C-alpha distance (Angstrom), angle and dihedral (degrees) to the residues before:
residue distance angle dihedral
M1 . . .
A2 3.81 . .
L3 3.78 118.0 .
R4 3.79 121.7 -167.2
I5 3.79 132.9 178.5
N6 3.79 101.9 -169.6
Y7 3.82 95.8 53.5
N8 3.79 128.0 32.8
F9 3.79 106.1 -167.4
Q10 3.80 94.4 179.9
S11 3.80 91.5 53.0
E12 3.82 92.9 47.5
F13 3.80 92.4 46.7
T14 3.77 91.7 48.7
H15 3.81 91.1 47.0
V16 3.80 92.8 52.0
N17 3.77 90.7 51.6
I18 3.79 90.8 47.7
L19 3.81 89.1 54.1
K20 3.80 89.8 50.6
T21 3.77 91.0 48.0
E22 3.80 89.7 47.5
R23 3.80 90.3 52.7
N24 3.80 91.7 49.5
L25 3.78 90.5 45.3
N26 3.81 91.4 51.8
T27 3.80 90.3 48.4
S28 3.80 90.6 52.7
L29 3.78 91.1 47.4
E30 3.80 90.6 50.4
R31 3.82 92.0 49.4
L32 3.78 92.8 46.9
A33 3.81 91.1 47.2
T34 3.84 95.8 48.5
G35 3.80 101.4 29.5
Y36 3.81 90.2 -130.4
R37 3.77 124.6 116.2
I38 3.81 88.9 -160.6
N39 3.79 113.3 48.6
S40 3.80 96.4 154.9
A41 3.77 137.8 7.5
K42 3.84 91.2 -95.6
D43 3.80 89.7 65.2
D44 3.86 92.4 63.0
A45 3.80 117.4 -19.1
A46 3.81 96.4 -171.8
G47 3.79 92.1 39.8
L48 3.80 90.9 52.2
F49 3.81 91.1 53.5
I50 3.79 93.2 48.3
A51 3.80 93.7 44.3
D52 3.81 92.4 49.2
Q53 3.81 90.9 50.9
L54 3.79 91.1 49.2
N55 3.81 89.8 48.5
L56 3.81 90.0 51.5
V57 3.80 91.7 51.6
A58 3.81 92.2 47.7
K59 3.80 92.8 51.3
A60 3.83 91.0 45.4
L61 3.80 90.8 51.0
E62 3.79 90.0 52.3
Q63 3.80 90.7 50.6
G64 3.80 89.8 47.0
S65 3.79 88.6 55.4
R66 3.79 90.3 51.4
N67 3.82 90.0 49.3
A68 3.80 90.8 50.3
Q69 3.79 90.6 48.0
D70 3.81 88.9 54.5
G71 3.81 87.2 52.5
I72 3.79 90.0 52.3
S73 3.80 90.4 49.3
A74 3.82 91.1 52.2
A75 3.80 91.1 47.8
Q76 3.82 91.1 49.0
I77 3.80 91.7 52.4
A78 3.81 91.2 48.4
E79 3.81 92.0 46.6
A80 3.80 92.0 50.0
S81 3.82 90.4 52.2
L82 3.80 91.1 47.4
S83 3.79 88.1 52.7
Q84 3.81 88.4 58.3
I85 3.81 90.9 47.3
Y86 3.81 89.7 50.9
G87 3.80 89.2 55.8
K88 3.82 91.2 52.2
L89 3.80 91.4 48.8
T90 3.79 92.9 52.2
D91 3.80 88.8 52.0
M92 3.81 89.2 50.6
Y93 3.79 91.0 49.6
T94 3.79 93.5 53.6
K95 3.80 91.2 47.3
A96 3.82 91.0 50.3
E97 3.80 88.4 49.3
Q98 3.80 89.5 51.5
A99 3.81 90.4 49.7
A100 3.83 90.9 51.0
T101 3.81 89.9 69.1
D102 3.78 113.6 92.9
T103 3.80 92.3 -143.6
N104 3.83 84.8 83.7
D105 3.77 115.8 89.6
A106 3.79 124.0 -144.9
T107 3.81 92.7 -89.3
A108 3.80 93.4 52.7
R109 3.78 91.9 48.1
L110 3.79 90.9 49.1
A111 3.81 89.5 53.5
L112 3.79 90.4 50.7
Q113 3.80 89.2 48.9
R114 3.79 89.9 54.8
D115 3.81 91.6 48.6
I116 3.78 90.5 51.8
Q117 3.80 91.2 49.5
K118 3.81 90.6 52.8
L119 3.80 89.4 52.4
V120 3.81 89.7 49.7
D121 3.82 89.0 53.0
A122 3.81 89.6 50.9
I123 3.81 90.6 52.4
D124 3.79 89.9 52.8
R125 3.80 91.7 50.8
I126 3.79 92.1 49.7
S127 3.80 94.5 47.6
N128 3.80 92.6 47.0
S129 3.80 94.9 48.2
A130 3.81 99.0 47.8
E131 3.81 106.9 104.9
F132 3.80 144.2 144.7
N133 3.80 120.7 -148.7
G134 3.81 89.3 -15.2
I135 3.82 93.1 -51.5
K136 3.81 116.1 123.6
L137 3.79 112.5 -125.2
L138 3.82 108.2 -174.2
D139 3.80 105.7 31.1
G140 3.80 94.7 87.2
T141 3.82 96.4 -101.1
F142 3.82 95.3 96.9
T143 3.79 95.7 90.0
D144 3.80 131.3 137.4
K145 3.79 91.8 -0.5
V146 3.80 111.3 171.3
I147 3.80 124.0 -133.3
H148 3.82 109.6 -165.7
Y149 3.78 103.6 -151.5
G150 3.82 103.5 157.3
A151 3.79 136.2 80.0
R152 3.78 93.7 -120.6
A153 3.80 134.5 58.3
D154 3.81 117.1 -81.9
Q155 3.80 94.1 19.8
T156 3.79 91.6 130.2
L157 3.77 142.7 137.8
S158 3.80 121.3 -144.7
I159 3.82 119.6 -140.1
S160 3.79 127.9 -168.2
I161 3.80 128.0 178.4
N162 3.78 116.8 -166.4
S163 3.78 120.4 -133.2
A164 3.78 117.7 -84.2
R165 3.81 95.1 -170.1
A166 3.78 118.0 128.4
K167 3.79 92.7 -112.8
D168 3.81 90.2 56.5
L169 3.81 98.9 40.8
G170 3.77 118.5 83.6
A171 3.77 138.3 63.8
Y172 3.78 135.9 -60.3
V173 3.77 102.4 -125.3
I174 3.77 141.1 -163.2
N175 3.78 104.7 -168.5
G176 3.77 121.3 -173.6
T177 3.79 126.2 177.9
G178 3.78 104.5 -154.2
T179 3.80 114.7 -117.1
T180 3.81 133.7 -146.7
T181 3.78 136.9 -129.1
N182 3.80 137.1 177.2
G183 3.76 139.8 -171.4
A184 3.79 145.4 174.0
D185 3.79 93.8 -101.8
T186 3.78 144.6 59.4
V187 3.79 119.6 -56.5
A188 3.82 91.5 -108.8
N189 3.80 91.4 54.5
V190 3.82 94.7 42.5
I191 3.82 93.2 55.6
S192 3.81 95.8 40.1
G193 3.79 112.0 120.3
T194 3.81 94.5 -1.2
D195 3.80 135.5 102.0
Y196 3.79 86.7 -95.2
E197 3.80 89.1 71.4
F198 3.80 119.2 73.1
A199 3.77 98.3 -157.4
T200 3.80 130.4 -163.6
T201 3.81 87.8 -113.6
E202 3.81 91.2 61.5
T203 3.79 131.6 79.2
I204 3.79 131.7 -160.9
S205 3.81 115.9 -149.6
I206 3.81 128.9 -166.2
A207 3.82 118.6 176.5
G208 3.79 90.1 -21.2
R209 3.81 94.4 -50.3
T210 3.80 114.8 118.4
L211 3.80 137.8 -152.7
T212 3.80 122.0 -162.9
P213 3.81 120.5 177.0
T214 3.81 119.5 -125.7
A215 3.82 89.5 -143.2
N216 3.79 134.9 17.1
E217 3.80 108.9 -78.1
I218 3.77 140.9 -177.1
T219 3.82 109.0 -100.2
D220 3.79 103.1 -100.5
A221 3.81 127.6 -175.8
K222 3.82 93.4 -158.4
R223 3.80 91.8 52.6
I224 3.81 90.5 53.6
A225 3.81 93.4 43.9
D226 3.81 91.6 51.0
W227 3.80 90.5 50.2
I228 3.81 91.9 50.9
N229 3.80 93.4 46.7
G230 3.80 91.6 47.1
D231 3.80 96.7 50.3
N232 3.81 110.7 101.6
V233 3.81 94.3 -153.3
L234 3.80 92.8 51.4
Q235 3.80 89.6 46.6
E236 3.81 89.6 54.6
L237 3.80 88.6 51.3
G238 3.81 89.0 52.9
I239 3.82 92.8 -117.8
E240 3.79 114.6 149.1
A241 3.78 136.1 168.8
T242 3.78 138.7 -153.1
A243 3.78 131.1 -166.5
K244 3.78 135.2 -168.7
N245 3.76 135.1 167.1
Q246 3.76 134.9 -162.6
S247 3.76 124.8 172.3
V248 3.80 114.9 -162.6
A249 3.81 110.6 -171.3
D250 3.78 113.7 -115.0
I251 3.81 94.5 -136.6
T252 3.79 131.1 53.8
W253 3.76 110.3 -110.6
T254 3.79 122.3 -97.1
N255 3.78 120.6 177.2
I256 3.79 115.5 -100.9
A257 3.79 118.2 -139.8
I258 3.80 114.5 -153.6
G259 3.80 114.6 -137.6
S260 3.79 119.5 -115.3
D261 3.81 93.3 -102.6
D262 3.83 99.7 28.0
S263 3.82 133.0 94.8
V264 3.78 134.7 -166.5
D265 3.82 129.2 -152.8
I266 3.81 117.0 -165.7
K267 3.81 110.0 -165.2
F268 3.79 123.2 -166.2
Y269 3.79 128.5 -155.6
V270 3.80 118.6 -170.0
G271 3.79 119.0 -171.6
S272 3.77 132.5 -6.8
E273 3.81 100.0 -41.5
T274 3.80 118.1 105.7
T275 3.80 91.7 -147.5
I276 3.80 120.9 99.6
D277 3.80 114.2 -102.0
F278 3.80 97.3 -163.2
T279 3.81 141.7 -20.6
I280 3.80 130.2 -140.7
S281 3.79 112.8 -158.6
Y282 3.79 132.0 -164.0
G283 3.78 124.0 -167.7
S284 3.77 135.9 -155.1
G285 3.75 116.4 -53.2
E286 3.82 94.8 15.3
T287 3.78 125.0 122.3
I288 3.78 123.5 -137.5
T289 3.78 108.0 -140.3
L290 3.79 125.5 -177.1
N291 3.80 95.4 -121.7
D292 3.79 92.8 47.9
L293 3.80 92.1 48.5
V294 3.80 91.9 48.5
Q295 3.79 91.3 50.9
K296 3.80 93.0 49.0
I297 3.81 94.0 46.4
N298 3.81 91.8 51.9
S299 3.78 92.3 45.6
E300 3.82 93.8 50.2
A301 3.81 92.8 43.4
S302 3.80 91.3 52.2
A303 3.78 92.6 46.5
N304 3.80 91.2 51.6
G305 3.83 95.5 43.7
L306 3.80 93.7 -116.5
N307 3.82 127.0 156.6
L308 3.79 91.6 -127.9
T309 3.78 128.2 119.9
A310 3.77 129.0 177.4
K311 3.77 129.8 -159.0
A312 3.76 140.4 167.4
E313 3.78 112.0 -117.5
N314 3.81 123.9 172.4
N315 3.83 86.3 -13.0
K316 3.78 91.2 -59.5
L317 3.78 130.6 114.5
V318 3.81 111.1 -110.9
L319 3.81 120.4 -168.1
E320 3.81 120.3 -168.8
T321 3.81 133.3 -174.9
D322 3.79 136.8 168.3
G323 3.79 87.8 -96.9
E324 3.80 99.3 -60.4
T325 3.80 117.0 136.9
V326 3.81 114.0 -101.9
S327 3.79 117.6 -145.7
V328 3.80 126.0 -178.6
E329 3.81 122.5 -165.4
I330 3.80 117.7 -172.5
T331 3.78 122.8 -167.9
L332 3.81 120.3 -169.7
T333 3.78 114.7 -161.7
A334 3.78 106.2 -163.0
G335 3.81 124.2 -157.3
G336 3.77 125.6 -145.9
T337 3.76 98.4 -107.6
T338 3.76 112.5 109.9
G339 3.75 121.9 -139.7
N340 3.80 93.2 34.5
T341 3.81 94.2 101.2
T342 3.79 125.1 -176.9
D343 3.79 114.6 -174.3
I344 3.82 118.5 -178.8
E345 3.79 124.7 -170.7
L346 3.86 110.7 -157.9
G347 3.82 89.6 -152.4
Q348 3.82 88.9 71.9
F349 3.80 90.0 64.0
I350 3.78 107.0 39.1
Q351 3.77 141.7 16.0
G352 3.77 111.4 -98.0
G353 3.79 94.2 23.3
S354 3.79 97.2 110.4
G355 3.79 116.8 127.5
R356 3.77 94.8 29.1
T357 3.83 108.5 107.7
L358 3.80 132.1 172.7
T359 3.80 112.4 -152.1
D360 3.79 130.7 -162.7
G361 3.74 115.0 -104.3
S362 3.78 98.0 54.5
T363 3.77 134.5 53.0
G364 3.77 111.8 -118.6
T365 3.79 147.0 157.0
A366 3.78 131.0 -138.7
S367 3.80 128.1 -177.4
G368 3.79 135.1 -167.3
I369 3.80 128.3 -169.2
K370 3.80 127.5 -162.3
V371 3.83 115.6 -170.9
G372 3.80 119.6 -155.7
D373 3.80 128.3 -114.4
L374 3.80 114.8 -95.7
T375 3.80 124.5 -158.9
V376 3.80 121.4 -177.5
L377 3.80 118.9 -172.5
G378 3.78 134.3 -176.7
P379 3.82 136.2 169.9
D380 3.81 93.2 -128.3
T381 3.78 134.6 36.6
Y382 3.80 116.9 -80.9
S383 3.78 136.8 172.7
Y384 3.79 127.7 -118.0
D385 3.79 140.8 -173.2
L386 3.80 118.5 -161.7
T387 3.78 96.6 160.8
G388 3.79 110.2 157.1
V389 3.81 97.2 23.4
S390 3.81 103.7 43.6
G391 3.80 93.1 95.8
A392 3.79 93.1 55.9
L393 3.80 91.8 44.3
G394 3.81 91.6 49.5
V395 3.81 93.8 -122.5
T396 3.81 107.1 152.0
T397 3.82 96.4 -151.4
A398 3.80 117.3 43.7
T399 3.81 96.0 -156.3
G400 3.76 136.0 18.4
S401 3.79 140.3 76.5
A402 3.78 126.2 -42.9
T403 3.80 115.6 -97.0
L404 3.80 120.9 -116.6
N405 3.78 113.6 -120.2
N406 3.79 100.3 -166.5
L407 3.79 129.4 -171.5
N408 3.79 91.4 -95.0
S409 3.81 90.4 61.8
L410 3.80 96.2 54.6
D411 3.79 114.3 126.5
V412 3.81 120.6 179.1
R413 3.80 98.7 173.2
T414 3.82 93.0 109.2
N415 3.78 131.9 40.9
A416 3.81 93.8 -116.1
N417 3.80 93.0 49.0
A418 3.80 92.2 45.8
E419 3.80 90.7 52.3
L420 3.81 90.0 50.8
A421 3.81 89.9 46.4
M422 3.81 89.9 55.8
K423 3.81 90.2 53.3
V424 3.81 92.4 47.5
I425 3.82 92.9 47.9
D426 3.80 90.2 47.5
I427 3.81 90.0 55.5
A428 3.82 89.3 46.8
I429 3.81 90.1 52.3
K430 3.79 90.4 50.6
K431 3.80 89.7 49.4
V432 3.81 91.6 51.4
D433 3.80 89.9 47.3
T434 3.81 89.0 50.5
L435 3.81 89.5 51.8
R436 3.79 90.8 49.9
S437 3.80 90.8 47.6
T438 3.81 90.4 49.9
L439 3.80 91.0 50.2
G440 3.78 89.6 49.4
S441 3.80 90.0 52.8
I442 3.80 89.8 48.8
Q443 3.80 90.9 52.7
I444 3.80 91.5 48.6
N445 3.79 90.6 48.7
L446 3.80 93.7 47.8
Q447 3.79 91.8 46.7
A448 3.80 89.4 52.5
L449 3.80 89.0 51.6
I450 3.82 90.9 48.9
D451 3.80 91.0 50.6
N452 3.80 90.7 48.9
N453 3.81 91.8 46.5
D454 3.79 92.2 49.8
F455 3.79 92.6 49.3
S456 3.80 92.1 45.3
A457 3.81 91.2 47.6
V458 3.81 90.7 53.2
Q459 3.79 92.0 49.4
T460 3.81 91.5 45.4
K461 3.81 91.5 50.6
E462 3.78 89.3 49.2
A463 3.80 89.9 52.3
E464 3.81 90.4 49.0
S465 3.79 91.2 46.4
R466 3.80 92.2 55.0
I467 3.81 88.7 55.5
R468 3.80 102.7 36.4
N469 3.80 106.7 30.4
V470 3.82 124.5 75.5
D471 3.78 124.4 -114.5
F472 3.82 98.2 -130.1
A473 3.79 95.3 -159.8
K474 3.79 92.7 52.3
E475 3.80 94.2 40.2
M476 3.81 93.1 48.0
S477 3.79 88.6 53.2
N478 3.80 89.2 50.8
F479 3.84 91.1 47.1
T480 3.78 91.0 53.0
K481 3.78 89.9 49.0
Q482 3.82 92.4 50.5
Q483 3.79 91.4 45.3
T484 3.79 90.5 53.0
L485 3.78 91.2 46.7
M486 3.80 89.7 51.1
Q487 3.80 91.9 52.9
S488 3.80 93.9 46.3
G489 3.80 91.1 44.3
M490 3.78 91.4 54.0
A491 3.80 89.8 50.4
M492 3.79 92.1 49.2
L493 3.81 91.3 47.1
A494 3.78 88.6 56.8
Q495 3.81 89.4 51.2
A496 3.81 92.1 46.9
N497 3.78 90.9 51.7
Q498 3.86 88.6 57.9
L499 3.82 94.5 57.8
P500 3.87 97.6 82.0
Q501 3.78 89.4 56.5
L502 3.81 88.9 69.7
V503 3.78 86.5 76.2
L504 3.81 87.8 71.2
Q505 3.80 88.7 63.7
L506 3.79 88.8 61.2
L507 3.78 93.1 49.4
R508 3.81 96.1 56.2
């Protein structure tokens, strides 16, 4: 064996290992004291980087949840205000309905108009006061607002809330008051080449949807309204249409005596078809009375399944349909006997027929057409093209965009205006309900994002914890091992330090 005094390898080797054990022991103590496996980058450089990134994501997810919760709070405030606006609108609707009844005199309708205006003012106050953190919610400025819900850049949700102010609530309207025409000819010839004919060469367009007839038709408000209401795309856009028609004869009724060798055929057309629906005939010597004509019109209309009713009102003939065009064609067949005169004024039979007279002595035909009123309403602006039929429908501008009738423009002082007001308010109610539904969807969406964020944050923290935090059972076992090594190392160092003294045995 080799014995040296100047260098004790065994002692140095043991000392180095003691230092290593001491370092490991200190590391274990630090981990057990702090609970972290990684207390500095030297403990696990890669692990530290990964754990810090996971920690960043977890904190960002938590902040995203708080952001989304703020979005929910804003939506809840807006929805609560819209609920109040809905209540005001329903009150306005019932008041407009009350005003639509002709048992109200002008004073009563004026009072209802004032009540409605007060409700409109209340809606404006509510929409202008709804805010979150100083940000207005219902005045139309809350558009494309970003909610950052995710842990990374650009993980956002955009929210917009349309205006609920009175000037922005209402309906976009095309309003046509059906017009009349007459001529000394058959109905087919009177309408030919005019706005009263919806020809196969013409097209009606509403919000980009088109209607082209398969055969030449009489311009008919009900036909157009049914097409609009039956179109799926227009239904999705919330566009709807109504039609009505009432023909009040221009001239007070006087009985018509048929000459001894004359005859009269009164032909009725209901709707868009150019074919006769039914004919009422009177022969020589008969007298056409208002009550008799009314009874025969109603009987024939019922027998033919037509939406046509006749009545005598203020000694005038009144014809009503569900919006279908009413056309009357009268043919007088005159005999040769003089003195047996039969004079027929078309204005006794249909609105707009004045000035068209059939006189005994010559066979002749006269026709009058009364088109129904058409109203088209939608919650948002839309384009239209009624070129070719706008004159008959009473629409002042053939093409363009529908006009907004807002809550400020409501007028219930006449029956017609009150009926229109009800339609406009109904559209406004639907728009408010749509806003509330949209806000509800936003809240559901944000809550789903919050739930996902919270779950992801928990899983991310767990992943970070597995990297960063110490396993106490494992670390305690390692600490015990290092402690034992330290004790044995110290004992062996003492033994190693005794080895150079063996040299003294050789020097004796």
